[in-house]
C-alpha atoms as a printed R data frame, in Angstrom:
    type eleno elety resid chain resno      x       y       z
1   ATOM     1    CA   MET     A     1 42.085   6.958 -39.320
2   ATOM     2    CA   GLN     A     2 45.786   7.285 -37.675
3   ATOM     3    CA   ILE     A     3 44.968   7.623 -34.141
4   ATOM     4    CA   LYS     A     4 47.928   9.544 -32.209
5   ATOM     5    CA   ARG     A     5 46.506   9.237 -28.227
6   ATOM     6    CA   VAL     A     6 43.913   7.005 -26.891
7   ATOM     7    CA   GLY     A     7 42.973   6.870 -23.290
8   ATOM     8    CA   ILE     A     8 42.007   3.932 -20.954
9   ATOM     9    CA   LEU     A     9 39.646   3.901 -18.162
10  ATOM    10    CA   THR     A    10 38.198   1.047 -15.686
11  ATOM    11    CA   ALA     A    11 35.578   1.367 -13.707
12  ATOM    12    CA   GLY     A    12 32.364  -0.207 -11.395
13  ATOM    13    CA   GLY     A    13 33.268  -3.296  -9.340
14  ATOM    14    CA   LEU     A    14 35.971  -5.076  -9.913
15  ATOM    15    CA   ALA     A    15 35.804  -8.582 -12.598
16  ATOM    16    CA   PRO     A    16 38.860 -11.251 -13.251
17  ATOM    17    CA   CYS     A    17 39.475  -9.069 -17.032
18  ATOM    18    CA   LEU     A    18 40.558  -5.582 -15.885
19  ATOM    19    CA   SER     A    19 43.838  -6.459 -15.659
20  ATOM    20    CA   ALA     A    20 44.448  -8.339 -18.378
21  ATOM    21    CA   ALA     A    21 42.277  -6.128 -20.662
22  ATOM    22    CA   VAL     A    22 44.597  -3.184 -20.139
23  ATOM    23    CA   GLY     A    23 46.651  -5.805 -20.805
24  ATOM    24    CA   ALA     A    24 45.852  -6.440 -23.886
25  ATOM    25    CA   PHE     A    25 44.885  -2.593 -24.537
26  ATOM    26    CA   ILE     A    26 48.706  -2.254 -24.361
27  ATOM    27    CA   GLU     A    27 49.698  -4.961 -26.125
28  ATOM    28    CA   THR     A    28 47.674  -5.086 -29.055
29  ATOM    29    CA   TYR     A    29 48.166  -1.129 -29.719
30  ATOM    30    CA   SER     A    30 52.050  -1.219 -29.326
31  ATOM    31    CA   LYS     A    31 51.984  -3.986 -32.619
32  ATOM    32    CA   VAL     A    32 49.103  -2.351 -34.739
33  ATOM    33    CA   SER     A    33 49.879   0.843 -34.078
34  ATOM    34    CA   PRO     A    34 53.341   1.649 -31.891
35  ATOM    35    CA   LYS     A    35 53.313   5.203 -32.291
36  ATOM    36    CA   THR     A    36 49.960   5.393 -30.410
37  ATOM    37    CA   GLU     A    37 50.111   7.108 -27.058
38  ATOM    38    CA   ILE     A    38 48.596   5.417 -23.981
39  ATOM    39    CA   ILE     A    39 47.052   7.128 -21.313
40  ATOM    40    CA   GLY     A    40 45.510   5.252 -18.580
41  ATOM    41    CA   TYR     A    41 43.262   7.493 -16.181
42  ATOM    42    CA   ARG     A    42 43.603   6.829 -12.642
43  ATOM    43    CA   GLY     A    43 40.236   5.575 -10.073
44  ATOM    44    CA   GLY     A    44 38.020   5.061 -13.365
45  ATOM    45    CA   TYR     A    45 36.056   8.489 -13.930
46  ATOM    46    CA   LYS     A    46 37.590   9.929 -10.609
47  ATOM    47    CA   GLY     A    47 40.595   9.783 -12.613
48  ATOM    48    CA   LEU     A    48 39.202  11.779 -15.343
49  ATOM    49    CA   LEU     A    49 37.930  14.378 -13.163
50  ATOM    50    CA   LEU     A    50 40.796  14.898 -10.841
51  ATOM    51    CA   GLY     A    51 43.113  15.016 -14.485
52  ATOM    52    CA   GLU     A    52 44.616  11.430 -12.444
53  ATOM    53    CA   LYS     A    53 46.222   9.647 -15.138
54  ATOM    54    CA   VAL     A    54 50.036   7.257 -15.900
55  ATOM    55    CA   VAL     A    55 51.172   7.491 -19.267
56  ATOM    56    CA   VAL     A    56 52.305   4.043 -21.027
57  ATOM    57    CA   THR     A    57 56.080   4.006 -20.991
58  ATOM    58    CA   GLN     A    58 58.317   2.401 -23.162
59  ATOM    59    CA   ALA     A    59 59.205   0.404 -20.242
60  ATOM    60    CA   ILE     A    60 55.608  -0.708 -18.891
61  ATOM    61    CA   ARG     A    61 54.938  -1.723 -22.586
62  ATOM    62    CA   GLN     A    62 57.754  -3.957 -22.190
63  ATOM    63    CA   ASN     A    63 56.340  -5.343 -19.301
64  ATOM    64    CA   VAL     A    64 52.830  -6.173 -20.076
65  ATOM    65    CA   ALA     A    65 52.761  -9.665 -19.866
66  ATOM    66    CA   ALA     A    66 52.856  -9.100 -16.097
67  ATOM    67    CA   LEU     A    67 48.839  -7.531 -16.221
68  ATOM    68    CA   PHE     A    68 48.020 -11.156 -17.065
69  ATOM    69    CA   GLU     A    69 48.817 -12.844 -14.556
70  ATOM    70    CA   TYR     A    70 46.667 -10.554 -11.784
71  ATOM    71    CA   GLY     A    71 42.935  -9.714 -11.678
72  ATOM    72    CA   GLY     A    72 42.058  -6.621  -9.670
73  ATOM    73    CA   SER     A    73 42.858  -3.721 -11.696
74  ATOM    74    CA   PRO     A    74 45.995  -1.772 -12.406
75  ATOM    75    CA   LEU     A    75 44.208   1.708 -13.519
76  ATOM    76    CA   GLY     A    76 42.268   1.070  -9.983
77  ATOM    77    CA   ASN     A    77 38.536   1.645 -10.068
78  ATOM    78    CA   SER     A    78 35.582   3.693  -8.401
79  ATOM    79    CA   ARG     A    79 31.691   4.138  -8.649
80  ATOM    80    CA   VAL     A    80 30.917   7.627 -10.222
81  ATOM    81    CA   LYS     A    81 28.661   8.856 -12.123
82  ATOM    82    CA   LEU     A    82 29.200  11.700 -13.826
83  ATOM    83    CA   THR     A    83 25.636  12.970 -13.583
84  ATOM    84    CA   ASN     A    84 25.144  12.476 -10.135
85  ATOM    85    CA   VAL     A    85 26.332  16.321  -9.501
86  ATOM    86    CA   ARG     A    86 25.656  16.149  -5.799
87  ATOM    87    CA   ASP     A    87 27.140  13.037  -5.509
88  ATOM    88    CA   CYS     A    88 30.727  14.670  -7.297
89  ATOM    89    CA   VAL     A    89 30.667  17.725  -4.888
90  ATOM    90    CA   ARG     A    90 29.938  15.685  -2.633
91  ATOM    91    CA   ARG     A    91 33.285  13.529  -2.592
92  ATOM    92    CA   GLY     A    92 35.423  17.070  -3.631
93  ATOM    93    CA   TYR     A    93 35.082  15.936  -7.634
94  ATOM    94    CA   VAL     A    94 34.163  18.753  -8.394
95  ATOM    95    CA   MET     A    95 33.499  22.186  -7.106
96  ATOM    96    CA   GLU     A    96 30.057  23.697  -6.596
97  ATOM    97    CA   GLY     A    97 28.422  25.079  -9.523
98  ATOM    98    CA   GLU     A    98 30.680  22.442 -11.720
99  ATOM    99    CA   ASN     A    99 29.266  20.270 -14.250
100 ATOM   100    CA   PRO     A   100 31.662  16.952 -14.087
101 ATOM   101    CA   GLN     A   101 30.978  16.044 -17.888
102 ATOM   102    CA   GLU     A   102 31.895  19.430 -18.702
103 ATOM   103    CA   ILE     A   103 35.171  18.964 -16.251
104 ATOM   104    CA   ALA     A   104 35.566  15.384 -17.321
105 ATOM   105    CA   ALA     A   105 35.367  16.592 -21.363
106 ATOM   106    CA   GLU     A   106 37.975  18.978 -20.689
107 ATOM   107    CA   GLN     A   107 40.342  16.899 -19.359
108 ATOM   108    CA   LEU     A   108 40.112  14.460 -22.629
109 ATOM   109    CA   MET     A   109 40.373  17.457 -24.654
110 ATOM   110    CA   ARG     A   110 43.641  19.045 -22.738
111 ATOM   111    CA   ASP     A   111 44.748  15.780 -22.877
112 ATOM   112    CA   GLY     A   112 44.198  15.307 -26.957
113 ATOM   113    CA   ILE     A   113 42.116  11.868 -26.171
114 ATOM   114    CA   GLN     A   114 40.463  11.117 -29.454
115 ATOM   115    CA   VAL     A   115 39.360   7.216 -28.278
116 ATOM   116    CA   LEU     A   116 38.176   6.596 -25.204
117 ATOM   117    CA   HIS     A   117 38.320   2.853 -24.147
118 ATOM   118    CA   THR     A   118 35.682   2.765 -21.426
119 ATOM   119    CA   ILE     A   119 36.248  -1.353 -19.408
120 ATOM   120    CA   GLY     A   120 33.071  -1.301 -17.291
121 ATOM   121    CA   GLY     A   121 29.251  -2.844 -16.823
122 ATOM   122    CA   ASP     A   122 26.263  -0.968 -18.475
123 ATOM   123    CA   ASP     A   123 26.639   2.484 -16.304
124 ATOM   124    CA   THR     A   124 30.520   2.924 -17.244
125 ATOM   125    CA   ASN     A   125 29.956   2.603 -21.105
126 ATOM   126    CA   THR     A   126 26.300   4.001 -20.710
127 ATOM   127    CA   ALA     A   127 28.055   7.079 -18.812
128 ATOM   128    CA   ALA     A   128 31.264   7.422 -21.600
129 ATOM   129    CA   ALA     A   129 28.034   7.584 -23.785
130 ATOM   130    CA   ASP     A   130 27.064  10.569 -22.530
131 ATOM   131    CA   LEU     A   131 29.965  11.667 -22.267
132 ATOM   132    CA   ALA     A   132 31.096  11.435 -26.064
133 ATOM   133    CA   LYS     A   133 27.577  13.074 -27.127
134 ATOM   134    CA   PHE     A   134 28.398  16.099 -25.122
135 ATOM   135    CA   LEU     A   135 31.673  16.111 -26.462
136 ATOM   136    CA   GLU     A   136 30.001  16.024 -29.618
137 ATOM   137    CA   GLN     A   137 27.438  19.125 -29.227
138 ATOM   138    CA   ASN     A   138 30.490  20.904 -28.130
139 ATOM   139    CA   ASP     A   139 32.323  20.594 -30.974
140 ATOM   140    CA   TYR     A   140 35.117  17.892 -29.978
141 ATOM   141    CA   LYS     A   141 35.066  14.567 -31.502
142 ATOM   142    CA   LEU     A   142 35.267  11.662 -29.567
143 ATOM   143    CA   SER     A   143 35.286   7.642 -30.261
144 ATOM   144    CA   VAL     A   144 33.990   6.256 -27.120
145 ATOM   145    CA   ILE     A   145 34.571   2.315 -27.962
146 ATOM   146    CA   GLY     A   146 33.527   0.244 -24.315
147 ATOM   147    CA   LEU     A   147 34.210  -3.306 -23.050
148 ATOM   148    CA   PRO     A   148 31.276  -4.939 -21.054
149 ATOM   149    CA   LYS     A   149 32.655  -5.864 -17.510
150 ATOM   150    CA   THR     A   150 30.454  -7.626 -15.671
151 ATOM   151    CA   ILE     A   151 30.485 -10.876 -12.938
152 ATOM   152    CA   ASP     A   152 27.179 -10.893 -13.110
153 ATOM   153    CA   ASN     A   153 26.503 -11.110 -17.349
154 ATOM   154    CA   ASP     A   154 23.205  -9.050 -17.320
155 ATOM   155    CA   ILE     A   155 23.740  -6.429 -20.240
156 ATOM   156    CA   TYR     A   156 21.414  -6.784 -23.338
157 ATOM   157    CA   PRO     A   157 22.284  -7.675 -25.776
158 ATOM   158    CA   ILE     A   158 25.668  -9.219 -25.022
159 ATOM   159    CA   GLY     A   159 26.023 -13.043 -25.222
160 ATOM   160    CA   GLN     A   160 28.527 -13.279 -22.298
161 ATOM   161    CA   SER     A   161 30.391 -10.345 -20.835
162 ATOM   162    CA   LEU     A   162 34.039 -10.223 -19.947
163 ATOM   163    CA   GLY     A   163 35.449 -11.782 -16.741
164 ATOM   164    CA   ALA     A   164 32.512 -13.964 -15.850
165 ATOM   165    CA   THR     A   165 33.444 -17.235 -16.681
166 ATOM   166    CA   THR     A   166 35.991 -16.587 -14.479
167 ATOM   167    CA   ALA     A   167 34.237 -15.608 -11.242
168 ATOM   168    CA   ALA     A   168 31.725 -18.751 -11.979
169 ATOM   169    CA   ASP     A   169 35.293 -21.554 -11.877
170 ATOM   170    CA   GLU     A   170 36.267 -19.675  -9.109
171 ATOM   171    CA   GLY     A   171 33.394 -19.153  -6.986
172 ATOM   172    CA   ALA     A   172 33.744 -23.102  -7.132
173 ATOM   173    CA   ARG     A   173 36.535 -23.626  -6.325
174 ATOM   174    CA   PHE     A   174 36.148 -21.493  -2.880
175 ATOM   175    CA   PHE     A   175 33.478 -23.780  -2.283
176 ATOM   176    CA   GLU     A   176 35.184 -26.761  -2.316
177 ATOM   177    CA   ASN     A   177 36.961 -25.999   0.131
178 ATOM   178    CA   VAL     A   178 33.300 -24.002   1.983
179 ATOM   179    CA   VAL     A   179 31.763 -27.345   2.349
180 ATOM   180    CA   LEU     A   180 33.769 -28.873   3.883
181 ATOM   181    CA   GLU     A   181 33.090 -26.969   7.043
182 ATOM   182    CA   SER     A   182 30.307 -29.062   7.045
183 ATOM   183    CA   THR     A   183 32.537 -32.327   9.129
184 ATOM   184    CA   ALA     A   184 33.208 -29.990  11.563
185 ATOM   185    CA   ASN     A   185 29.749 -30.386  13.531
186 ATOM   186    CA   PRO     A   186 26.849 -32.054  12.967
187 ATOM   187    CA   ARG     A   187 23.623 -30.640  11.381
188 ATOM   188    CA   MET     A   188 25.328 -27.892   9.849
189 ATOM   189    CA   LEU     A   189 23.837 -25.272   7.623
190 ATOM   190    CA   ILE     A   190 26.178 -23.857   4.854
191 ATOM   191    CA   VAL     A   191 24.467 -21.096   2.860
192 ATOM   192    CA   HIS     A   192 27.229 -19.902  -0.183
193 ATOM   193    CA   GLU     A   193 26.369 -16.291  -1.037
194 ATOM   194    CA   ILE     A   194 27.036 -15.701  -4.772
195 ATOM   195    CA   MET     A   195 27.284 -12.176  -6.129
196 ATOM   196    CA   GLY     A   196 24.394 -11.191  -8.642
197 ATOM   197    CA   ARG     A   197 21.541  -8.164  -8.039
198 ATOM   198    CA   HIS     A   198 19.336  -8.520 -10.494
199 ATOM   199    CA   CYS     A   199 20.632 -11.261 -12.272
200 ATOM   200    CA   GLY     A   200 21.327 -15.411 -11.174
201 ATOM   201    CA   TRP     A   201 23.656 -16.403 -13.740
202 ATOM   202    CA   LEU     A   202 26.349 -16.304 -11.794
203 ATOM   203    CA   THR     A   203 24.947 -18.583  -8.522
204 ATOM   204    CA   VAL     A   204 23.798 -20.666 -11.704
205 ATOM   205    CA   ALA     A   205 27.225 -20.726 -13.609
206 ATOM   206    CA   THR     A   206 28.891 -21.506 -10.225
207 ATOM   207    CA   ALA     A   207 26.470 -24.183  -9.028
208 ATOM   208    CA   LEU     A   208 26.979 -25.948 -12.704
209 ATOM   209    CA   ALA     A   209 30.557 -25.523 -12.478
210 ATOM   210    CA   TYR     A   210 31.147 -26.869  -8.910
211 ATOM   211    CA   ARG     A   211 28.977 -30.019  -9.890
212 ATOM   212    CA   ARG     A   212 31.153 -30.808 -12.934
213 ATOM   213    CA   ARG     A   213 34.153 -30.425  -9.910
214 ATOM   214    CA   LEU     A   214 32.838 -32.829  -7.884
215 ATOM   215    CA   GLU     A   215 32.030 -35.400 -10.470
216 ATOM   216    CA   GLU     A   216 35.557 -35.245 -11.673
217 ATOM   217    CA   LYS     A   217 36.732 -36.195  -7.903
218 ATOM   218    CA   GLN     A   218 36.111 -40.060  -6.139
219 ATOM   219    CA   CYS     A   219 34.119 -39.949  -2.903
220 ATOM   220    CA   LEU     A   220 34.566 -42.518  -0.204
221 ATOM   221    CA   SER     A   221 30.937 -43.177   1.266
222 ATOM   222    CA   GLU     A   222 32.007 -46.153   3.637
223 ATOM   223    CA   LEU     A   223 34.020 -43.333   5.512
224 ATOM   224    CA   GLY     A   224 31.716 -40.876   5.351
225 ATOM   225    CA   LEU     A   225 33.376 -38.926   1.807
226 ATOM   226    CA   ARG     A   226 29.438 -38.892   0.424
227 ATOM   227    CA   ARG     A   227 28.799 -37.299  -2.718
228 ATOM   228    CA   GLU     A   228 25.630 -35.884  -1.361
229 ATOM   229    CA   SER     A   229 26.801 -34.406   1.194
230 ATOM   230    CA   LEU     A   230 28.996 -32.717  -0.672
231 ATOM   231    CA   ASP     A   231 26.252 -31.512  -3.628
232 ATOM   232    CA   ILE     A   232 24.417 -28.472  -3.651
233 ATOM   233    CA   HIS     A   233 21.306 -28.816  -1.754
234 ATOM   234    CA   GLY     A   234 18.943 -25.910  -3.108
235 ATOM   235    CA   ILE     A   235 19.783 -22.678  -5.215
236 ATOM   236    CA   TYR     A   236 18.092 -19.566  -4.481
237 ATOM   237    CA   ILE     A   237 17.942 -16.333  -7.964
238 ATOM   238    CA   PRO     A   238 15.888 -13.153  -8.267
239 ATOM   239    CA   GLU     A   239 14.523 -14.732 -11.669
240 ATOM   240    CA   LEU     A   240 12.762 -17.854  -8.775
241 ATOM   241    CA   GLU     A   241  9.874 -17.620  -6.942
242 ATOM   242    CA   LEU     A   242 10.756 -19.008  -3.405
243 ATOM   243    CA   ASP     A   243  8.161 -20.898  -1.066
244 ATOM   244    CA   ILE     A   244 10.307 -20.598   2.250
245 ATOM   245    CA   ASP     A   245  7.660 -22.783   4.329
246 ATOM   246    CA   SER     A   246  7.402 -25.572   1.281
247 ATOM   247    CA   GLU     A   247 11.468 -25.804   0.758
248 ATOM   248    CA   ALA     A   248 12.146 -25.727   4.066
249 ATOM   249    CA   GLU     A   249 10.022 -29.418   4.488
250 ATOM   250    CA   ARG     A   250 12.510 -30.487   1.401
251 ATOM   251    CA   LEU     A   251 15.692 -29.614   2.877
252 ATOM   252    CA   ARG     A   252 14.529 -30.196   6.300
253 ATOM   253    CA   ARG     A   253 14.325 -33.876   5.411
254 ATOM   254    CA   ILE     A   254 17.840 -33.609   3.557
255 ATOM   255    CA   MET     A   255 18.986 -32.410   6.551
256 ATOM   256    CA   ASP     A   256 17.581 -35.850   8.574
257 ATOM   257    CA   THR     A   257 19.263 -37.690   5.885
258 ATOM   258    CA   ASP     A   258 22.508 -35.839   5.273
259 ATOM   259    CA   ASP     A   259 23.488 -34.391   8.334
260 ATOM   260    CA   ASN     A   260 23.979 -31.249   6.447
261 ATOM   261    CA   VAL     A   261 22.481 -28.478   3.687
262 ATOM   262    CA   ASN     A   262 24.663 -26.656   1.284
263 ATOM   263    CA   LEU     A   263 22.388 -23.986  -0.194
264 ATOM   264    CA   PHE     A   264 24.080 -21.603  -3.025
265 ATOM   265    CA   VAL     A   265 22.175 -17.610  -2.902
266 ATOM   266    CA   SER     A   266 22.403 -15.429  -5.230
267 ATOM   267    CA   GLU     A   267 23.064 -11.811  -3.920
268 ATOM   268    CA   GLY     A   268 19.797 -10.154  -5.149
269 ATOM   269    CA   ALA     A   269 18.185 -13.035  -4.317
270 ATOM   270    CA   GLY     A   270 14.866 -12.513  -1.708
271 ATOM   271    CA   VAL     A   271 15.744  -8.660  -1.388
272 ATOM   272    CA   GLU     A   272 12.096  -7.405  -1.715
273 ATOM   273    CA   SER     A   273 11.774  -9.244   1.500
274 ATOM   274    CA   ILE     A   274 14.645  -8.001   3.326
275 ATOM   275    CA   VAL     A   275 13.389  -4.241   1.924
276 ATOM   276    CA   LYS     A   276 10.472  -4.239   3.023
277 ATOM   277    CA   VAL     A   277 10.867  -5.804   6.031
278 ATOM   278    CA   MET     A   278 13.726  -3.125   6.489
279 ATOM   279    CA   GLU     A   279 11.527  -0.172   5.476
280 ATOM   280    CA   ALA     A   280  8.719  -0.648   7.878
281 ATOM   281    CA   GLU     A   281 10.764  -1.152  10.672
282 ATOM   282    CA   HIS     A   282 11.894   2.123   9.604
283 ATOM   283    CA   LYS     A   283 15.267   1.142   9.342
284 ATOM   284    CA   GLU     A   284 17.568   3.475   6.485
285 ATOM   285    CA   ILE     A   285 18.675   1.708   3.187
286 ATOM   286    CA   ALA     A   286 22.103   3.084   2.280
287 ATOM   287    CA   ARG     A   287 22.261   3.398  -1.361
288 ATOM   288    CA   ASP     A   288 25.330   3.953  -3.465
289 ATOM   289    CA   ALA     A   289 25.973   6.666  -6.445
290 ATOM   290    CA   PHE     A   290 24.009   5.069  -8.926
291 ATOM   291    CA   GLY     A   291 21.026   4.354  -6.557
292 ATOM   292    CA   HIS     A   292 21.552   1.043  -6.469
293 ATOM   293    CA   ILE     A   293 21.040  -0.690  -2.921
294 ATOM   294    CA   LYS     A   294 24.145  -1.527  -0.952
295 ATOM   295    CA   LEU     A   295 23.841  -5.207  -0.201
296 ATOM   296    CA   ASP     A   296 26.272  -5.838   1.684
297 ATOM   297    CA   ALA     A   297 24.158  -3.298   4.214
298 ATOM   298    CA   ILE     A   298 21.498  -6.158   3.765
299 ATOM   299    CA   ASN     A   299 22.560  -9.290   3.917
300 ATOM   300    CA   PRO     A   300 20.889 -11.610   1.784
301 ATOM   301    CA   GLY     A   301 23.120 -14.853   2.966
302 ATOM   302    CA   GLN     A   302 22.416 -13.857   6.630
303 ATOM   303    CA   TRP     A   303 18.399 -13.691   5.828
304 ATOM   304    CA   PHE     A   304 18.313 -17.041   4.099
305 ATOM   305    CA   ALA     A   305 20.683 -19.071   7.122
306 ATOM   306    CA   ASP     A   306 17.545 -16.790   9.325
307 ATOM   307    CA   GLU     A   307 14.807 -18.198   7.648
308 ATOM   308    CA   PHE     A   308 15.585 -21.311   7.323
309 ATOM   309    CA   SER     A   309 17.851 -22.329  10.532
310 ATOM   310    CA   GLU     A   310 15.466 -23.640  12.827
311 ATOM   311    CA   LYS     A   311 12.518 -25.007  10.449
312 ATOM   312    CA   ILE     A   312 15.146 -27.670   8.813
313 ATOM   313    CA   GLY     A   313 16.707 -27.539  12.553
314 ATOM   314    CA   ALA     A   314 20.092 -26.792  11.572
315 ATOM   315    CA   GLU     A   315 22.852 -26.933  14.694
316 ATOM   316    CA   LYS     A   316 25.233 -24.789  13.921
317 ATOM   317    CA   ARG     A   317 25.181 -22.184  10.575
318 ATOM   318    CA   LEU     A   318 28.006 -21.189   8.305
319 ATOM   319    CA   ILE     A   319 27.603 -18.015   5.779
320 ATOM   320    CA   GLN     A   320 30.553 -17.706   3.264
321 ATOM   321    CA   LYS     A   321 30.601 -14.692   0.141
322 ATOM   322    CA   SER     A   322 32.356 -15.835  -2.754
323 ATOM   323    CA   GLY     A   323 31.906 -12.753  -3.858
324 ATOM   324    CA   TYR     A   324 34.979 -10.761  -3.746
325 ATOM   325    CA   PHE     A   325 37.729 -13.785  -4.145
326 ATOM   326    CA   ALA     A   326 35.943 -14.539  -7.452
327 ATOM   327    CA   ARG     A   327 35.817 -10.881  -8.982
328 ATOM   328    CA   SER     A   328 39.998 -10.873  -8.024
329 ATOM   329    CA   ALA     A   329 40.541 -13.529  -9.936
330 ATOM   330    CA   LYS     A   330 42.631 -13.514 -13.018
331 ATOM   331    CA   ALA     A   331 41.500 -14.577 -15.865
332 ATOM   332    CA   ASN     A   332 41.160 -17.414 -17.038
333 ATOM   333    CA   ALA     A   333 42.072 -19.065 -20.919
334 ATOM   334    CA   VAL     A   334 37.809 -18.744 -22.448
335 ATOM   335    CA   ASP     A   335 37.908 -15.341 -20.865
336 ATOM   336    CA   LEU     A   336 41.384 -14.681 -21.840
337 ATOM   337    CA   LYS     A   337 40.528 -15.605 -25.382
338 ATOM   338    CA   LEU     A   338 37.521 -13.708 -25.051
339 ATOM   339    CA   ILE     A   339 39.497 -10.548 -23.873
340 ATOM   340    CA   ARG     A   340 41.830 -10.230 -26.888
341 ATOM   341    CA   GLU     A   341 39.091 -11.109 -29.938
342 ATOM   342    CA   SER     A   342 37.362  -7.832 -28.039
343 ATOM   343    CA   VAL     A   343 40.126  -5.795 -27.693
344 ATOM   344    CA   ALA     A   344 41.492  -6.664 -31.159
345 ATOM   345    CA   LEU     A   345 38.031  -5.547 -32.450
346 ATOM   346    CA   ALA     A   346 37.677  -2.112 -30.454
347 ATOM   347    CA   ILE     A   347 40.745  -1.073 -31.904
348 ATOM   348    CA   LYS     A   348 39.922  -2.004 -35.264
349 ATOM   349    CA   CYS     A   349 36.441   0.166 -34.547
350 ATOM   350    CA   ALA     A   350 38.205   2.853 -33.447
351 ATOM   351    CA   GLU     A   351 40.251   3.332 -36.463
352 ATOM   352    CA   GLU     A   352 36.587   3.529 -37.792
353 ATOM   353    CA   GLY     A   353 36.184   6.340 -36.043
354 ATOM   354    CA   GLN     A   354 32.734   3.885 -34.905
355 ATOM   355    CA   SER     A   355 31.632   3.989 -31.059
356 ATOM   356    CA   GLY     A   356 29.948   1.451 -29.432
357 ATOM   357    CA   VAL     A   357 30.284  -1.075 -26.595
358 ATOM   358    CA   ILE     A   358 32.063  -4.442 -28.311
359 ATOM   359    CA   GLY     A   359 30.452  -7.963 -27.061
360 ATOM   360    CA   ASP     A   360 28.506 -10.837 -28.838
361 ATOM   361    CA   ASP     A   361 25.389  -9.471 -30.309
362 ATOM   362    CA   GLU     A   362 22.291 -11.913 -29.270
363 ATOM   363    CA   GLU     A   363 19.722 -10.606 -31.586
364 ATOM   364    CA   ASN     A   364 22.791 -10.733 -34.443
365 ATOM   365    CA   GLY     A   365 23.540 -14.356 -34.284
366 ATOM   366    CA   TYR     A   366 25.652 -14.044 -30.931
367 ATOM   367    CA   LYS     A   367 28.510 -11.714 -33.473
368 ATOM   368    CA   LEU     A   368 30.986 -10.577 -31.797
369 ATOM   369    CA   ALA     A   369 30.600  -6.642 -32.891
370 ATOM   370    CA   CYS     A   370 30.948  -2.874 -31.900
371 ATOM   371    CA   ILE     A   371 27.197  -2.416 -30.576
372 ATOM   372    CA   ASN     A   372 25.181   0.944 -30.585
373 ATOM   373    CA   PHE     A   373 25.292   2.364 -26.970
374 ATOM   374    CA   SER     A   374 21.583   2.961 -27.151
375 ATOM   375    CA   ARG     A   375 21.445  -0.731 -27.404
376 ATOM   376    CA   ILE     A   376 23.260  -1.078 -24.011
377 ATOM   377    CA   LYS     A   377 21.512  -1.394 -20.696
378 ATOM   378    CA   GLY     A   378 21.419  -3.489 -17.678
379 ATOM   379    CA   GLY     A   379 19.424  -5.942 -15.541
380 ATOM   380    CA   LYS     A   380 19.142  -8.681 -18.311
381 ATOM   381    CA   PRO     A   381 17.175 -11.347 -16.512
382 ATOM   382    CA   TYR     A   382 18.647 -15.253 -15.941
383 ATOM   383    CA   ASP     A   383 16.104 -17.506 -18.291
384 ATOM   384    CA   ILE     A   384 14.950 -19.463 -15.759
385 ATOM   385    CA   GLN     A   385 13.588 -21.961 -18.198
386 ATOM   386    CA   ASN     A   386 16.729 -23.116 -19.593
387 ATOM   387    CA   PRO     A   387 17.150 -26.413 -20.236
388 ATOM   388    CA   GLU     A   388 20.711 -26.440 -18.316
389 ATOM   389    CA   PHE     A   389 19.123 -24.614 -15.425
390 ATOM   390    CA   LEU     A   390 15.993 -26.498 -15.561
391 ATOM   391    CA   ALA     A   391 18.396 -30.099 -15.704
392 ATOM   392    CA   LEU     A   392 20.082 -28.970 -12.175
393 ATOM   393    CA   LEU     A   393 17.384 -28.201 -10.559
394 ATOM   394    CA   ALA     A   394 15.914 -31.600 -11.379
395 ATOM   395    CA   ALA     A   395 18.911 -33.360 -10.525
396 ATOM   396    CA   ILE     A   396 19.086 -31.676  -6.585
397 ATOM   397    CA   GLY     A   397 15.414 -32.552  -6.216
398 ATOM   398    CA   GLN     A   398 14.555 -28.856  -6.122
399 ATOM   399    CA   ARG     A   399 11.502 -27.466  -7.841
400 ATOM   400    CA   ASN     A   400 10.715 -24.257  -9.703
């Protein structure tokens, strides 16, 4: 199929793949189908509803290399759920009585879009699937080819989502500086809070990346630069049960020996316990348009610091979040390779009139494929029986 016009949008939170993925689409279309017009919708589904867009000009095509040097999204993101009519009305994206899906569909028809490329997580891509279905029911054929973007790496059945590897490396780099705050105060507790609402993959991957980097460095124990003090002493993720008192005893021994304790905490760890306390105190729990708890409002890292601080005898505590630093980075070489391969397949599938999400299919030998939208969903947990994770826990002396 000769594609005359395509649309691109990025949505949801940031990940270190959005700018590069937009760049790869522009770059690849310019090579394989130079006559195809490209429209970018600003601010994700918000831009689609409001008709806010940018046409990719020849000048943009000639300077597209710039997009590979940055993180963030050149098109801008938003969290908009098209089926949440009340939220769309409240935010002024549609008028009272209007159907957001219909408004979005009409915009795509006016723009003559044949293929819509969505770059986002499960919410973004399932919303795109619903939109494609709505259009088909109204006699407008639209192919939707999504790319999986989430640093949580928790989309079924995709083995590796774009940007997650870069986020782990950046989180490790972030903590290399933060950990040295322990040299400024005795008996320091440092809590490194890492993104991951339901899944601990990013926390584990960041910990592994950090320890690999630490192993490559020389220490000087005689002058106090001890590997034991720079190491990770506890890892807490949503999938792992936690006995606070037992862990506190173990960490107290480490504090007494090393004079500091370093914890890696997934932002989703302990959320159920925190929410129960807030509900008991009749406090309002803030949620986004998708119904997700706004984790910034409940501050899991602070909760862990509060729980452990007195029990382990910490004189000072420091809570640092690497999420915004890590997710805004530009894609590293590993992610760039996956992005380019995914975009090339997305365009091939678009030319064949397919719809779905491009990803390495866990249920089919991790082969990169166009996966049917019906199989896409979020909330995939981290496998805590992963041998690499078990070896990590054993290395730091933490029980599973």
